[in-house]
ChimeraX commands (.cxc) that place a marker at each C-alpha (Angstrom):
marker #1 position -9.38,-14.52,-25.36 radius 0.5
marker #1 position -12.13,-12.98,-27.46 radius 0.5
marker #1 position -12.97,-14.81,-30.69 radius 0.5
marker #1 position -10.71,-16.70,-33.08 radius 0.5
marker #1 position -10.42,-14.22,-35.95 radius 0.5
marker #1 position -7.06,-12.66,-36.71 radius 0.5
marker #1 position -6.52,-9.15,-35.38 radius 0.5
marker #1 position -4.50,-6.40,-37.05 radius 0.5
marker #1 position -3.54,-3.65,-34.64 radius 0.5
marker #1 position -0.88,-1.13,-33.75 radius 0.5
marker #1 position 1.33,-2.32,-30.92 radius 0.5
marker #1 position 4.36,-1.29,-28.92 radius 0.5
marker #1 position 6.75,-4.11,-28.01 radius 0.5
marker #1 position 7.12,-3.93,-24.22 radius 0.5
marker #1 position 8.87,-7.24,-23.56 radius 0.5
marker #1 position 10.56,-10.21,-25.23 radius 0.5
marker #1 position 11.77,-13.59,-24.02 radius 0.5
marker #1 position 13.40,-16.54,-25.74 radius 0.5
marker #1 position 11.15,-19.51,-26.26 radius 0.5
marker #1 position 12.55,-22.85,-27.36 radius 0.5
marker #1 position 15.30,-22.93,-29.96 radius 0.5
marker #1 position 13.96,-20.45,-32.51 radius 0.5
marker #1 position 10.86,-18.75,-31.14 radius 0.5
marker #1 position 10.26,-15.71,-28.98 radius 0.5
marker #1 position 7.52,-14.79,-26.54 radius 0.5
marker #1 position 6.68,-11.12,-26.98 radius 0.5
marker #1 position 4.60,-8.84,-24.80 radius 0.5
marker #1 position 2.75,-6.19,-26.76 radius 0.5
marker #1 position 0.73,-3.20,-25.67 radius 0.5
marker #1 position -1.85,-2.90,-28.42 radius 0.5
marker #1 position -4.36,-0.21,-29.30 radius 0.5
marker #1 position -7.31,-2.60,-29.66 radius 0.5
marker #1 position -6.55,-5.30,-27.09 radius 0.5
marker #1 position -4.35,-3.64,-24.48 radius 0.5
marker #1 position -1.52,-5.77,-23.12 radius 0.5
marker #1 position -1.21,-9.21,-24.74 radius 0.5
marker #1 position 1.37,-11.97,-24.99 radius 0.5
marker #1 position 2.10,-13.68,-28.30 radius 0.5
marker #1 position 4.42,-16.32,-29.71 radius 0.5
marker #1 position 6.58,-15.21,-32.62 radius 0.5
marker #1 position 7.64,-18.45,-34.29 radius 0.5
marker #1 position 11.03,-18.83,-35.91 radius 0.5
marker #1 position 12.05,-15.20,-35.39 radius 0.5
marker #1 position 15.43,-16.10,-33.91 radius 0.5
marker #1 position 16.50,-17.89,-37.07 radius 0.5
marker #1 position 19.02,-15.92,-39.19 radius 0.5
marker #1 position 16.70,-15.69,-42.20 radius 0.5
marker #1 position 13.61,-14.60,-40.29 radius 0.5
marker #1 position 11.88,-11.69,-42.02 radius 0.5
marker #1 position 10.16,-10.34,-38.92 radius 0.5
marker #1 position 12.61,-10.99,-36.07 radius 0.5
marker #1 position 14.24,-7.56,-36.30 radius 0.5
marker #1 position 10.85,-5.86,-36.28 radius 0.5
marker #1 position 9.96,-7.15,-32.81 radius 0.5
marker #1 position 12.73,-5.45,-30.85 radius 0.5
marker #1 position 11.75,-3.87,-27.52 radius 0.5
marker #1 position 10.07,-0.45,-27.83 radius 0.5
marker #1 position 9.37,-0.84,-31.55 radius 0.5
marker #1 position 6.02,0.53,-32.73 radius 0.5
marker #1 position 4.52,-1.87,-35.25 radius 0.5
marker #1 position 1.47,-2.96,-37.16 radius 0.5
marker #1 position 1.06,-6.56,-36.05 radius 0.5
marker #1 position -1.21,-9.37,-37.21 radius 0.5
marker #1 position -2.20,-11.68,-34.36 radius 0.5
marker #1 position -3.96,-15.02,-34.64 radius 0.5
marker #1 position -5.75,-16.07,-31.43 radius 0.5
marker #1 position -5.13,-19.61,-30.21 radius 0.5
marker #1 position -6.74,-21.38,-27.28 radius 0.5
marker #1 position -4.56,-19.68,-24.70 radius 0.5
marker #1 position -2.16,-17.31,-26.49 radius 0.5
marker #1 position -1.81,-15.32,-29.69 radius 0.5
marker #1 position 0.58,-16.12,-32.52 radius 0.5
marker #1 position 2.28,-13.37,-34.50 radius 0.5
marker #1 position 1.66,-13.94,-38.20 radius 0.5
marker #1 position 2.79,-10.59,-39.62 radius 0.5
marker #1 position 4.68,-7.45,-38.58 radius 0.5
marker #1 position 5.35,-4.09,-40.23 radius 0.5
marker #1 position 7.45,-1.42,-38.55 radius 0.5
marker #1 position 5.92,2.02,-37.97 radius 0.5
marker #1 position 8.77,3.47,-35.87 radius 0.5
marker #1 position 11.67,1.48,-34.47 radius 0.5
marker #1 position 12.63,3.93,-31.67 radius 0.5
marker #1 position 16.12,2.47,-32.01 radius 0.5
marker #1 position 17.64,5.25,-29.88 radius 0.5
marker #1 position 15.95,3.79,-26.79 radius 0.5
marker #1 position 17.87,0.53,-27.26 radius 0.5
marker #1 position 21.23,2.12,-28.14 radius 0.5
marker #1 position 22.00,3.70,-24.76 radius 0.5
marker #1 position 21.79,1.88,-21.43 radius 0.5
marker #1 position 20.27,4.85,-19.59 radius 0.5
marker #1 position 17.43,5.06,-22.12 radius 0.5
marker #1 position 16.97,1.29,-22.10 radius 0.5
marker #1 position 16.64,1.22,-18.32 radius 0.5
marker #1 position 14.21,4.14,-18.42 radius 0.5
marker #1 position 12.13,2.40,-21.07 radius 0.5
marker #1 position 11.96,-0.69,-18.89 radius 0.5
marker #1 position 10.41,1.46,-16.16 radius 0.5
marker #1 position 7.63,2.49,-18.54 radius 0.5
marker #1 position 6.97,-1.15,-19.43 radius 0.5
marker #1 position 6.82,-2.01,-15.73 radius 0.5
marker #1 position 4.33,0.81,-15.16 radius 0.5
marker #1 position 2.08,-0.57,-17.89 radius 0.5
marker #1 position 2.21,-4.05,-16.38 radius 0.5
marker #1 position 1.38,-2.63,-12.95 radius 0.5
marker #1 position -1.53,-0.42,-13.97 radius 0.5
marker #1 position -3.25,-2.38,-16.74 radius 0.5
marker #1 position -4.41,-5.99,-16.75 radius 0.5
marker #1 position -4.07,-8.26,-19.77 radius 0.5
marker #1 position -6.46,-7.60,-22.65 radius 0.5
marker #1 position -7.74,-4.39,-21.07 radius 0.5
marker #1 position -8.20,-2.20,-24.14 radius 0.5
marker #1 position -7.27,1.42,-23.45 radius 0.5
marker #1 position -6.45,3.50,-26.55 radius 0.5
marker #1 position -5.67,6.56,-24.40 radius 0.5
marker #1 position -3.04,4.61,-22.45 radius 0.5
marker #1 position -1.60,3.30,-25.73 radius 0.5
marker #1 position -1.25,6.86,-27.04 radius 0.5
marker #1 position 0.43,8.01,-23.81 radius 0.5
marker #1 position 2.89,5.13,-23.90 radius 0.5
marker #1 position 3.85,5.76,-27.53 radius 0.5
marker #1 position 4.34,9.48,-26.86 radius 0.5
marker #1 position 6.42,8.64,-23.80 radius 0.5
marker #1 position 8.71,6.30,-25.72 radius 0.5
marker #1 position 9.05,8.91,-28.48 radius 0.5
marker #1 position 10.05,11.54,-25.91 radius 0.5
marker #1 position 12.49,9.11,-24.31 radius 0.5
marker #1 position 14.06,8.34,-27.70 radius 0.5
marker #1 position 14.85,12.03,-28.10 radius 0.5
marker #1 position 16.11,12.56,-24.54 radius 0.5
marker #1 position 19.77,13.58,-24.32 radius 0.5
marker #1 position 20.45,14.01,-20.61 radius 0.5
marker #1 position 19.39,12.93,-17.15 radius 0.5
marker #1 position 16.83,15.72,-16.80 radius 0.5
marker #1 position 15.16,14.95,-20.12 radius 0.5
marker #1 position 15.08,11.23,-19.33 radius 0.5
marker #1 position 13.54,11.91,-15.92 radius 0.5
marker #1 position 10.87,14.16,-17.41 radius 0.5
marker #1 position 10.08,11.62,-20.15 radius 0.5
marker #1 position 9.71,8.72,-17.71 radius 0.5
marker #1 position 8.03,10.55,-14.83 radius 0.5
marker #1 position 5.75,12.49,-17.16 radius 0.5
marker #1 position 4.63,9.29,-18.87 radius 0.5
marker #1 position 4.00,7.55,-15.54 radius 0.5
marker #1 position 1.90,10.51,-14.39 radius 0.5
marker #1 position -0.11,10.51,-17.63 radius 0.5
marker #1 position -0.72,6.74,-17.32 radius 0.5
marker #1 position -1.99,7.31,-13.77 radius 0.5
marker #1 position -4.32,10.03,-15.05 radius 0.5
marker #1 position -5.69,7.72,-17.74 radius 0.5
marker #1 position -6.65,5.28,-14.99 radius 0.5
marker #1 position -8.34,8.06,-13.03 radius 0.5
marker #1 position -5.66,8.39,-10.36 radius 0.5
marker #1 position -5.34,12.17,-10.06 radius 0.5
marker #1 position -3.27,13.47,-7.12 radius 0.5
marker #1 position -4.83,16.31,-5.13 radius 0.5
marker #1 position -2.33,19.18,-5.31 radius 0.5
marker #1 position -4.56,22.19,-4.61 radius 0.5
marker #1 position -4.73,21.77,-0.84 radius 0.5
marker #1 position -4.21,19.34,2.00 radius 0.5
marker #1 position -5.94,16.13,1.02 radius 0.5
marker #1 position -6.71,15.38,4.68 radius 0.5
marker #1 position -8.08,18.68,6.04 radius 0.5
marker #1 position -8.49,20.91,2.99 radius 0.5
marker #1 position -6.27,23.81,4.03 radius 0.5
marker #1 position -4.21,25.56,1.39 radius 0.5
marker #1 position -1.64,26.82,3.92 radius 0.5
marker #1 position 1.59,25.14,4.99 radius 0.5
marker #1 position 1.59,22.41,2.34 radius 0.5
marker #1 position 4.77,20.50,3.11 radius 0.5
marker #1 position 4.10,16.77,2.72 radius 0.5
marker #1 position 2.87,14.05,0.39 radius 0.5
marker #1 position 1.10,10.74,0.91 radius 0.5
marker #1 position 0.38,8.26,-1.87 radius 0.5
marker #1 position -2.24,6.37,0.12 radius 0.5
marker #1 position -3.84,9.68,1.07 radius 0.5
marker #1 position -3.83,10.69,-2.60 radius 0.5
marker #1 position -1.97,13.98,-2.54 radius 0.5
marker #1 position -0.44,16.88,-0.65 radius 0.5
marker #1 position -0.52,17.25,3.15 radius 0.5
marker #1 position -0.18,20.25,5.44 radius 0.5
marker #1 position 2.38,20.29,8.25 radius 0.5
marker #1 position -0.15,19.24,10.90 radius 0.5
marker #1 position -1.57,16.34,8.90 radius 0.5
marker #1 position 1.92,15.20,7.88 radius 0.5
marker #1 position 2.80,14.78,11.57 radius 0.5
marker #1 position -0.18,12.47,12.12 radius 0.5
marker #1 position -0.13,10.73,8.73 radius 0.5
marker #1 position 0.56,7.05,8.13 radius 0.5
marker #1 position 4.02,5.63,7.58 radius 0.5
marker #1 position 5.19,6.29,4.04 radius 0.5
marker #1 position 4.33,9.99,3.88 radius 0.5
marker #1 position 7.25,12.37,3.40 radius 0.5
marker #1 position 8.15,16.04,3.26 radius 0.5
marker #1 position 8.16,17.97,-0.03 radius 0.5
marker #1 position 8.89,21.55,-1.05 radius 0.5
marker #1 position 6.90,24.10,-3.02 radius 0.5
marker #1 position 9.15,23.42,-6.01 radius 0.5
marker #1 position 8.45,19.70,-5.87 radius 0.5
marker #1 position 4.71,20.35,-5.76 radius 0.5
marker #1 position 5.00,22.78,-8.67 radius 0.5
marker #1 position 6.95,20.24,-10.74 radius 0.5
marker #1 position 4.36,17.54,-10.11 radius 0.5
marker #1 position 1.61,20.01,-11.02 radius 0.5
marker #1 position 3.39,20.67,-14.34 radius 0.5
marker #1 position 3.71,16.94,-15.00 radius 0.5
marker #1 position -0.03,16.56,-14.40 radius 0.5
marker #1 position -1.26,19.58,-16.33 radius 0.5
marker #1 position 1.13,20.05,-19.28 radius 0.5
marker #1 position 1.05,17.90,-22.44 radius 0.5
marker #1 position 3.85,15.35,-22.44 radius 0.5
marker #1 position 5.53,16.85,-25.50 radius 0.5
marker #1 position 5.71,20.29,-23.83 radius 0.5
marker #1 position 7.36,19.18,-20.58 radius 0.5
marker #1 position 10.77,20.85,-20.36 radius 0.5
marker #1 position 13.29,20.03,-17.59 radius 0.5
marker #1 position 15.03,23.38,-18.12 radius 0.5
marker #1 position 12.01,25.03,-16.53 radius 0.5
marker #1 position 12.24,22.85,-13.43 radius 0.5
marker #1 position 14.66,22.89,-10.53 radius 0.5
marker #1 position 16.61,19.63,-10.33 radius 0.5
marker #1 position 15.68,19.11,-6.68 radius 0.5
marker #1 position 12.00,19.75,-7.42 radius 0.5
marker #1 position 12.05,17.30,-10.31 radius 0.5
marker #1 position 13.55,14.62,-8.06 radius 0.5
marker #1 position 10.76,15.21,-5.54 radius 0.5
marker #1 position 8.11,15.03,-8.27 radius 0.5
marker #1 position 9.68,11.79,-9.50 radius 0.5
marker #1 position 9.51,10.33,-5.99 radius 0.5
marker #1 position 5.85,11.34,-5.60 radius 0.5
marker #1 position 4.92,9.87,-8.99 radius 0.5
marker #1 position 6.69,6.59,-8.24 radius 0.5
marker #1 position 4.98,6.32,-4.86 radius 0.5
marker #1 position 1.61,6.84,-6.54 radius 0.5
marker #1 position 2.45,4.21,-9.14 radius 0.5
marker #1 position 3.56,1.73,-6.48 radius 0.5
marker #1 position 0.42,2.36,-4.43 radius 0.5
marker #1 position -2.04,1.88,-7.28 radius 0.5
marker #1 position -0.10,-1.04,-8.75 radius 0.5
marker #1 position -0.04,-2.75,-5.34 radius 0.5
marker #1 position 3.76,-2.86,-5.05 radius 0.5
marker #1 position 5.72,-2.80,-1.81 radius 0.5
marker #1 position 7.77,0.35,-1.20 radius 0.5
marker #1 position 10.52,1.35,1.18 radius 0.5
marker #1 position 10.46,4.33,3.53 radius 0.5
marker link #1:1,2 radius 0.2
marker link #1:2,3 radius 0.2
marker link #1:3,4 radius 0.2
marker link #1:4,5 radius 0.2
marker link #1:5,6 radius 0.2
marker link #1:6,7 radius 0.2
marker link #1:7,8 radius 0.2
marker link #1:8,9 radius 0.2
marker link #1:9,10 radius 0.2
marker link #1:10,11 radius 0.2
marker link #1:11,12 radius 0.2
marker link #1:12,13 radius 0.2
marker link #1:13,14 radius 0.2
marker link #1:14,15 radius 0.2
marker link #1:15,16 radius 0.2
marker link #1:16,17 radius 0.2
marker link #1:17,18 radius 0.2
marker link #1:18,19 radius 0.2
marker link #1:19,20 radius 0.2
marker link #1:20,21 radius 0.2
marker link #1:21,22 radius 0.2
marker link #1:22,23 radius 0.2
marker link #1:23,24 radius 0.2
marker link #1:24,25 radius 0.2
marker link #1:25,26 radius 0.2
marker link #1:26,27 radius 0.2
marker link #1:27,28 radius 0.2
marker link #1:28,29 radius 0.2
marker link #1:29,30 radius 0.2
marker link #1:30,31 radius 0.2
marker link #1:31,32 radius 0.2
marker link #1:32,33 radius 0.2
marker link #1:33,34 radius 0.2
marker link #1:34,35 radius 0.2
marker link #1:35,36 radius 0.2
marker link #1:36,37 radius 0.2
marker link #1:37,38 radius 0.2
marker link #1:38,39 radius 0.2
marker link #1:39,40 radius 0.2
marker link #1:40,41 radius 0.2
marker link #1:41,42 radius 0.2
marker link #1:42,43 radius 0.2
marker link #1:43,44 radius 0.2
marker link #1:44,45 radius 0.2
marker link #1:45,46 radius 0.2
marker link #1:46,47 radius 0.2
marker link #1:47,48 radius 0.2
marker link #1:48,49 radius 0.2
marker link #1:49,50 radius 0.2
marker link #1:50,51 radius 0.2
marker link #1:51,52 radius 0.2
marker link #1:52,53 radius 0.2
marker link #1:53,54 radius 0.2
marker link #1:54,55 radius 0.2
marker link #1:55,56 radius 0.2
marker link #1:56,57 radius 0.2
marker link #1:57,58 radius 0.2
marker link #1:58,59 radius 0.2
marker link #1:59,60 radius 0.2
marker link #1:60,61 radius 0.2
marker link #1:61,62 radius 0.2
marker link #1:62,63 radius 0.2
marker link #1:63,64 radius 0.2
marker link #1:64,65 radius 0.2
marker link #1:65,66 radius 0.2
marker link #1:66,67 radius 0.2
marker link #1:67,68 radius 0.2
marker link #1:68,69 radius 0.2
marker link #1:69,70 radius 0.2
marker link #1:70,71 radius 0.2
marker link #1:71,72 radius 0.2
marker link #1:72,73 radius 0.2
marker link #1:73,74 radius 0.2
marker link #1:74,75 radius 0.2
marker link #1:75,76 radius 0.2
marker link #1:76,77 radius 0.2
marker link #1:77,78 radius 0.2
marker link #1:78,79 radius 0.2
marker link #1:79,80 radius 0.2
marker link #1:80,81 radius 0.2
marker link #1:81,82 radius 0.2
marker link #1:82,83 radius 0.2
marker link #1:83,84 radius 0.2
marker link #1:84,85 radius 0.2
marker link #1:85,86 radius 0.2
marker link #1:86,87 radius 0.2
marker link #1:87,88 radius 0.2
marker link #1:88,89 radius 0.2
marker link #1:89,90 radius 0.2
marker link #1:90,91 radius 0.2
marker link #1:91,92 radius 0.2
marker link #1:92,93 radius 0.2
marker link #1:93,94 radius 0.2
marker link #1:94,95 radius 0.2
marker link #1:95,96 radius 0.2
marker link #1:96,97 radius 0.2
marker link #1:97,98 radius 0.2
marker link #1:98,99 radius 0.2
marker link #1:99,100 radius 0.2
marker link #1:100,101 radius 0.2
marker link #1:101,102 radius 0.2
marker link #1:102,103 radius 0.2
marker link #1:103,104 radius 0.2
marker link #1:104,105 radius 0.2
marker link #1:105,106 radius 0.2
marker link #1:106,107 radius 0.2
marker link #1:107,108 radius 0.2
marker link #1:108,109 radius 0.2
marker link #1:109,110 radius 0.2
marker link #1:110,111 radius 0.2
marker link #1:111,112 radius 0.2
marker link #1:112,113 radius 0.2
marker link #1:113,114 radius 0.2
marker link #1:114,115 radius 0.2
marker link #1:115,116 radius 0.2
marker link #1:116,117 radius 0.2
marker link #1:117,118 radius 0.2
marker link #1:118,119 radius 0.2
marker link #1:119,120 radius 0.2
marker link #1:120,121 radius 0.2
marker link #1:121,122 radius 0.2
marker link #1:122,123 radius 0.2
marker link #1:123,124 radius 0.2
marker link #1:124,125 radius 0.2
marker link #1:125,126 radius 0.2
marker link #1:126,127 radius 0.2
marker link #1:127,128 radius 0.2
marker link #1:128,129 radius 0.2
marker link #1:129,130 radius 0.2
marker link #1:130,131 radius 0.2
marker link #1:131,132 radius 0.2
marker link #1:132,133 radius 0.2
marker link #1:133,134 radius 0.2
marker link #1:134,135 radius 0.2
marker link #1:135,136 radius 0.2
marker link #1:136,137 radius 0.2
marker link #1:137,138 radius 0.2
marker link #1:138,139 radius 0.2
marker link #1:139,140 radius 0.2
marker link #1:140,141 radius 0.2
marker link #1:141,142 radius 0.2
marker link #1:142,143 radius 0.2
marker link #1:143,144 radius 0.2
marker link #1:144,145 radius 0.2
marker link #1:145,146 radius 0.2
marker link #1:146,147 radius 0.2
marker link #1:147,148 radius 0.2
marker link #1:148,149 radius 0.2
marker link #1:149,150 radius 0.2
marker link #1:150,151 radius 0.2
marker link #1:151,152 radius 0.2
marker link #1:152,153 radius 0.2
marker link #1:153,154 radius 0.2
marker link #1:154,155 radius 0.2
marker link #1:155,156 radius 0.2
marker link #1:156,157 radius 0.2
marker link #1:157,158 radius 0.2
marker link #1:158,159 radius 0.2
marker link #1:159,160 radius 0.2
marker link #1:160,161 radius 0.2
marker link #1:161,162 radius 0.2
marker link #1:162,163 radius 0.2
marker link #1:163,164 radius 0.2
marker link #1:164,165 radius 0.2
marker link #1:165,166 radius 0.2
marker link #1:166,167 radius 0.2
marker link #1:167,168 radius 0.2
marker link #1:168,169 radius 0.2
marker link #1:169,170 radius 0.2
marker link #1:170,171 radius 0.2
marker link #1:171,172 radius 0.2
marker link #1:172,173 radius 0.2
marker link #1:173,174 radius 0.2
marker link #1:174,175 radius 0.2
marker link #1:175,176 radius 0.2
marker link #1:176,177 radius 0.2
marker link #1:177,178 radius 0.2
marker link #1:178,179 radius 0.2
marker link #1:179,180 radius 0.2
marker link #1:180,181 radius 0.2
marker link #1:181,182 radius 0.2
marker link #1:182,183 radius 0.2
marker link #1:183,184 radius 0.2
marker link #1:184,185 radius 0.2
marker link #1:185,186 radius 0.2
marker link #1:186,187 radius 0.2
marker link #1:187,188 radius 0.2
marker link #1:188,189 radius 0.2
marker link #1:189,190 radius 0.2
marker link #1:190,191 radius 0.2
marker link #1:191,192 radius 0.2
marker link #1:192,193 radius 0.2
marker link #1:193,194 radius 0.2
marker link #1:194,195 radius 0.2
marker link #1:195,196 radius 0.2
marker link #1:196,197 radius 0.2
marker link #1:197,198 radius 0.2
marker link #1:198,199 radius 0.2
marker link #1:199,200 radius 0.2
marker link #1:200,201 radius 0.2
marker link #1:201,202 radius 0.2
marker link #1:202,203 radius 0.2
marker link #1:203,204 radius 0.2
marker link #1:204,205 radius 0.2
marker link #1:205,206 radius 0.2
marker link #1:206,207 radius 0.2
marker link #1:207,208 radius 0.2
marker link #1:208,209 radius 0.2
marker link #1:209,210 radius 0.2
marker link #1:210,211 radius 0.2
marker link #1:211,212 radius 0.2
marker link #1:212,213 radius 0.2
marker link #1:213,214 radius 0.2
marker link #1:214,215 radius 0.2
marker link #1:215,216 radius 0.2
marker link #1:216,217 radius 0.2
marker link #1:217,218 radius 0.2
marker link #1:218,219 radius 0.2
marker link #1:219,220 radius 0.2
marker link #1:220,221 radius 0.2
marker link #1:221,222 radius 0.2
marker link #1:222,223 radius 0.2
marker link #1:223,224 radius 0.2
marker link #1:224,225 radius 0.2
marker link #1:225,226 radius 0.2
marker link #1:226,227 radius 0.2
marker link #1:227,228 radius 0.2
marker link #1:228,229 radius 0.2
marker link #1:229,230 radius 0.2
marker link #1:230,231 radius 0.2
marker link #1:231,232 radius 0.2
marker link #1:232,233 radius 0.2
marker link #1:233,234 radius 0.2
marker link #1:234,235 radius 0.2
marker link #1:235,236 radius 0.2
marker link #1:236,237 radius 0.2
marker link #1:237,238 radius 0.2
marker link #1:238,239 radius 0.2
marker link #1:239,240 radius 0.2
marker link #1:240,241 radius 0.2
marker link #1:241,242 radius 0.2
marker link #1:242,243 radius 0.2
marker link #1:243,244 radius 0.2
view
């Protein structure tokens, strides 16, 4: 933990857990310090002034005091509550996936302002999502943008194994992109078939700004394929186990 001076920073609340009788352990993704854990003392008491400002997915200005092993929250001001994410179960579950992606891709106290901006934009898009397609685009688009921030760019222009631009019908996360029919047959376990529409959807998720991604311009089946490819990439780079 760097230094012992208090830090004021923007932060998105990405996790909370009860601690003792009145406290809460919060996980914050901050602009200046990346992902940090902090103790919010007394926030579960009825008269706490800041307890309601530390709800999951809230964007806040937070004052953190570094201790020997963990920060303590000493002040909070709400910037945007993103309450809509917490009001509906489908948005809440989708938001949890974004938090999990952040934990998988970024270590504690790894400052990354670009990742912070992507995460905030993703939560904002999720808060405005009204259907399954919009939720999928918000979550998958944010995951793809977080991968790009870390330098994990899938190769979609040609077969990542042999370079051909013909017969592109497969995808491999370990390989890092699209595969032709021949290379798919000889690829490692975990590669799978995809369609032109799936590849096009993933290309849009990579190349278009998050705010401009529109599920109405994507085939539902292609979006599902793009979601599967993005999640496989996330699992690979985060070091998670995946099924077939």
